[in-house]
N, C-alpha and C positions, 0 to 999 in steps of 0.2 A: 436844516433838519433839527427836530426836536431829539431828545433823549430818547423818547419812545419808539422814533421813526429810525433811530440809529441802532437801538437795540433789536429791532424786528429784522435787521438784516443778518442777525446771528442765530441762525435756528438753534446751535446748541446752547444757548443761553435759557432754552425752555425745557432743558435738561432737570430730570430730578434725581437727586444722589441721596440713597437713603430715605426715600419718603419726603425729602426736603428740596427746595429751590435750590440749583446751582448758583454758588456765590463764586465765582472764578477770579481767584487774586493770585495766580501765578504767571501773570502776563510778561514779566521779564522772563521767564525761562521760555515762553512760547505765547503768542498772541492767538486768539480763536481767527477763523477767517469770515468774512462777510459774504454773503451769498453771490456777489458778484465775482468774487475770486472762485469761488466753487464751480460756477457758472463757466467763467473763462477756461479753468482746467479741463472741465467736462467737454465743452466745446471743440477744445484741441485734439484731445483725445479722440473723440467720434469724429470730428470734421476734418482735420488737416492733420492726421498723424503720421509724419514723414520725417526722414532726417535733413538737416539743414543743410545750406550751403553749398551742397554736391550735385544733387540731380536736377534736370532741367523742368521736371513734370509738374504737372498743377498742384499737389497737394505739398510738395517740396518747396514750392514758390510761395504758397502760403504759410507754412510753417517759418520758413526764413524770414518773412515781412514780419510776421508777430514776433519772433526771437528779436530781432533788429529793432522793432519799433520799441521794445522794452528797453535796449538800450538808450534810444532819443529820449523815452520818457524819465530814465533815471538821469541822464547829463541834465535835464531841466530841474528835475527835482533838487540836485545837489547843486545846480548851477556851475558846471563843471565847464572849462573852456572849449572843450572837444569831445565827440562822442568817442574818439579814439583813447579816450582817458578813462573810459568805463569798460572795466573787466568783470566778465561774469565769472562767479565761482561757485561751489556748492554751500559758501556760507563765511560767515567773518572768520572762522577758524582757518578755512583753506586761504581766505585772502590774507591774512596776517603769516601764514605759513609760507606763501608766494614770495612775499617781500623779504621775509627773514633768509630765504634760501637764494634768491635771485640777487637781491640788493647785497647780501651778505658774502655773495659769491665773487663780487667784482671789487666791492668797497671795503670789506672789514678783512683786516689782516691779524697776523699775531702780535699780542701787545696793544690792540685797540680795544676801545670800551664801548657798550652799548649800557644806555639808561633805559631802565622801566620803573614804574613806581609800586610801590608796596601793594596797591589795591588793585592791581591788576587781575583779570581773567585769567585762568591757566593757559588759554590760547595766545596769551600777549607776553606769555614769559616763558613756557617750554620751547616754542620755537627760536627764541633767542639764545636760552641755554644750550640748545643743540648745535646753534650757528658758533658759540662760543668755544663749545668742545672740538669742533672741527677745526676752527681757525684758532685756537689759542687765544682768543680775545676774554675779557674780563666785563660780568656783568655787573653793573652798579644798580643801587635801589635809591629811588626818590620817596622818603618817607612822607606822609600826609600830615597837616596841621593838625592840631589837637581835634579841630572840628570836624575833620575829615576830608577837607580840600588839599588841592595839590598847589605849591607856593611858587609863583616865577621865581622869586629871590631864592629860595631853598635850591630850586633847578639851577639857576644861574652860578651857585657856589658849586655845584657836582659837575659841571660840565668842563672840559678840558680839552687840551689840544689834540688828544686820543680818543675822543668821542666821536663815534661817528653816525650814531642815529640815536634817538630817543623815541620811544613807545610809549602812549599814555592813553588813557581812557577818557573819553569824552564825559560818560556819566558810569560811575561804578554801579555794577550790578548788584553791589551788597550796599553801599551807602546811600545810594540815590542822590547824590550830588552832583550838580553841574560845574566842572571843573572850568577855570579860566583858559580854555584852549587857545582863544586868540592872544593871549599875552604869553601862554607858556611858548607857542608857537615862534613868536617876536625875538623872545629869549634867545631862543636855539639858533635862529636864522642869524642873529645878530653875530652868532659864534661859528656862523659857517654850518651846522648842522641840521640836516633834514629830521622831519617829525611825521612818524606814522602814529594817526588817531584810530583807537578803537572805537568805532561809533555804533555798536549793537545795541547798547541804550540810548545814546544821543541822538540817533536819527528819529527814534519814537519819539521823543519829548522835546526836542528843540528842531527851529528851522534851521537846517546846515547849507550855508553858502561855503563851498570848498574854496572859493577864490577871496571871499572876505576872511576866513580864517587863515589862509596861506598855508593850510597844512599840506604836505607833501603825497601823503596817503593816507585815506580814509577807507575803512573797512565797515561793511555792516551786514546782516543775515536779513535775507526776507521775510522768514517765519516770524520775525520778532514783531514785524511791522505788516502782518495781515496776508503777507503773500503765502504760496505753497513751500513747504519744507526743501531742500535741497537746492535753494536757491541763495545766491550771496553775491555782493558786488565787491570790487576793488577799485577805488579811485586813486589815480597815480598821476602825478604832473608827468609831461610827456617826455620831460628831460631824462628823468628817471627810469621811466618805462622803456625808452628807447636805448638806454644803456645797459639795462638789466638782461641777462640771458634768458632763456624761455624756464621755467620751472617743470615742465614735463615735455616729453617728446611724442611725436605721434601724428595722427590725422589732424589736418587741417590747420596746424601752426606752422605748416612749412610752407617754403616756395618751390623749392626744387630738393630731390633727394637723388644724391649718387653715393656709390660707395667709395667715392675718391672725396665726398663731403657734401654737407645739406646746408641749405640756406633757408633763412625762416621768414614767414608773412609778416606783413607790415602789422602795426598796432591795429586792433588790439588782438587779432587772431593769433599773435605769437605766444599768448598766454592760455588759449584756448583749445587746447590739445583734445582731440578724442570726440566722441559724440556728446553733445550737451544736453543738458536738461530742459529740451526745447518744449517740452509739454507745460513744464513748469515755471522758467523763467517770465514768459508773458504775463504771468499774474502778478508780476510787480506792478502791471500797467494799473489796472482795477485797484490794487492794495495801494498804490502811492495817490492815486487819485481820491481814495477814500481817506487817508491819512491826511492828505491837503485840505480836504473839504472840511473835516472835523475840526482840524486846527483853526481852522476861520470862522467856526461857530461860537458865538460869545457865550451861548447857552451852555456849550460843552466846557468853555473855559472857566465859566462860573462854578459848574459844578465841581470840576478838578480842583478848584482853589479851595472849594468848601470841604470835599473830600481831604485834601491835604491838611488844612486847619483842624478840622476836626480830629483826624487819625493820629496827628504830629500831638497836638495838645493832649490827648486821651492817653497816649505811651509816655509822653514825659512827665505826666503829673501822676502816673501810677508809680510809686515808691518801689514796687516790686520787679519793674522794667528797667532795663538798661537799653536805650535806643541808641544805634550808631548810626553817625552821619547826621548831625544835628544843626549844620549851618542852615538855619531856616530860610535865609534869602536865597540859598542855592539849591534848596529842596524840590525834588518831582517826588509825586504820589508813589514813592518805593521804599517802604520801613523795613528793615533787618534789627532785631532785638532779641534779647535774651530775657529769660525769667529766672530770677533767683530761686535756686533749688529745684528748678523743673527742667526736666530735659525737652529740647528743643521737638523732637521727633514723638515723643508722647503728646504733646500739644498740637501739633499737625494731625496726628491719628483722631484725637478727638474732635478737632475741628473738622476734619472731613466726614465723622459722623453727624455733623451737624449741617453738612452741606458746602461746606465752605473749602475751596482749595488753594493750599498756599504751600510755598517751598520749606524745607528744612534740610540742614545739614551745614557743609562748608561753601555751597554753590560756586564751586570750580574756583575757588580764591583761598587755598588752605594758606598761602604765607600771609595772607591779611587777617585770617583768623589767628593764626600764631601772633601777629604783631598785635593783635587786640585780646588777645589771652583767653580766647574761648575756642572751643572744640567744635562749634556749630552754632547757626541761629535759626531763629525763624523769620521768613519774610512773605510781607503782603505786597503786592505790586498791582497797581490799579491802571485800567485802560478806559479810554472814552465812551465804551459801552457801561462803565460800573457807575453805580449811583450812590448817594449820600444814603439813602436807606440802607444799601448794602454795607457800607461803612458801619454806620450804626449797628447794624445786626452782628459785624465782623467783631468790633470792641464788646458788645455785650457777651456774644460766645465765648471770646478770648477770657474775658472775666470769669464766666462759668467755669470754663475748661482750667482755669490756674485754681479755682476754689476746689477742684475736684481733685486736684494732684499734690496741693499742701497742706 
């Protein structure tokens, strides 16, 4: 596929904003959907809208096949060992809350320790804080290196005999750096400690092989990788999922229900209580097909590298701008920065008038903002459908916006 062919699959990219062509650079918050995903969702709603796993009629069978087919596709995409290790949720937030509650219920007790990094999204901080409050455990914080990366050596120094789990991000949604997850996991496993990886950004920018990473849990959201909203994945090693109690109770997660006691369904159904998002989950199939296809296109890789090089150099060379997450060798095309004497939201509003969609604020990472000594940042995040021409327009527009405000 050429870049033109890729862009043609996203009708929203033809949108005009204040009379200007849309330049969508808020992909780290949510990606746009290709026509194949839209068609999949529409086809399910119009052609096989029925509850799954329950009835024996034709529509129910079709809906169930589509839903379970998505599980097989995710298993393949992540190279999980078994389809039972793939649990569907409403998003990465729900996936990480599931682990914090269910794993914590069994394996975390008073006086135990949980490690998270300073660069985590709130979704990989708050659930662990809640667990610590319930269990009387302690949350310990792994700081980044000066360049923004997580250090295996630093993590090793933080581990103790009381550490019960480590929760870290694959790629920070603020810093845009690929952390050395495989090495971090290895350090933890040497100490007998399992690892949860927040892959909300990682699965978008990196080829993820959970068996190679050897992580114990991996979580991501469908809407960040072109699928419908309200879709999420939790990969978990079977040994942990088997040992963990259900997160929620209700229909479909049971084997038998008696007032004398209830037994639970086998994996993965044990963690999928209630009516699932059966019209949305199957959109993971065309979404992941698209993600895999563009990842293998040299033209796309070349354009993304050109964007990364151009924007990185432009931001680093501008003395008015401070870029956070500067380890160039680990950088993806996601840039968060501050402009001296200018409020990030003012910049975002002016850029919006120029047709450019960016993110401003704390980006659900307030502890990291405190660590960096800022109240908020401006973020531009690029996807495979973005072009070098758009990157150049962004930098020119940013310069114009800064000059208007200083």
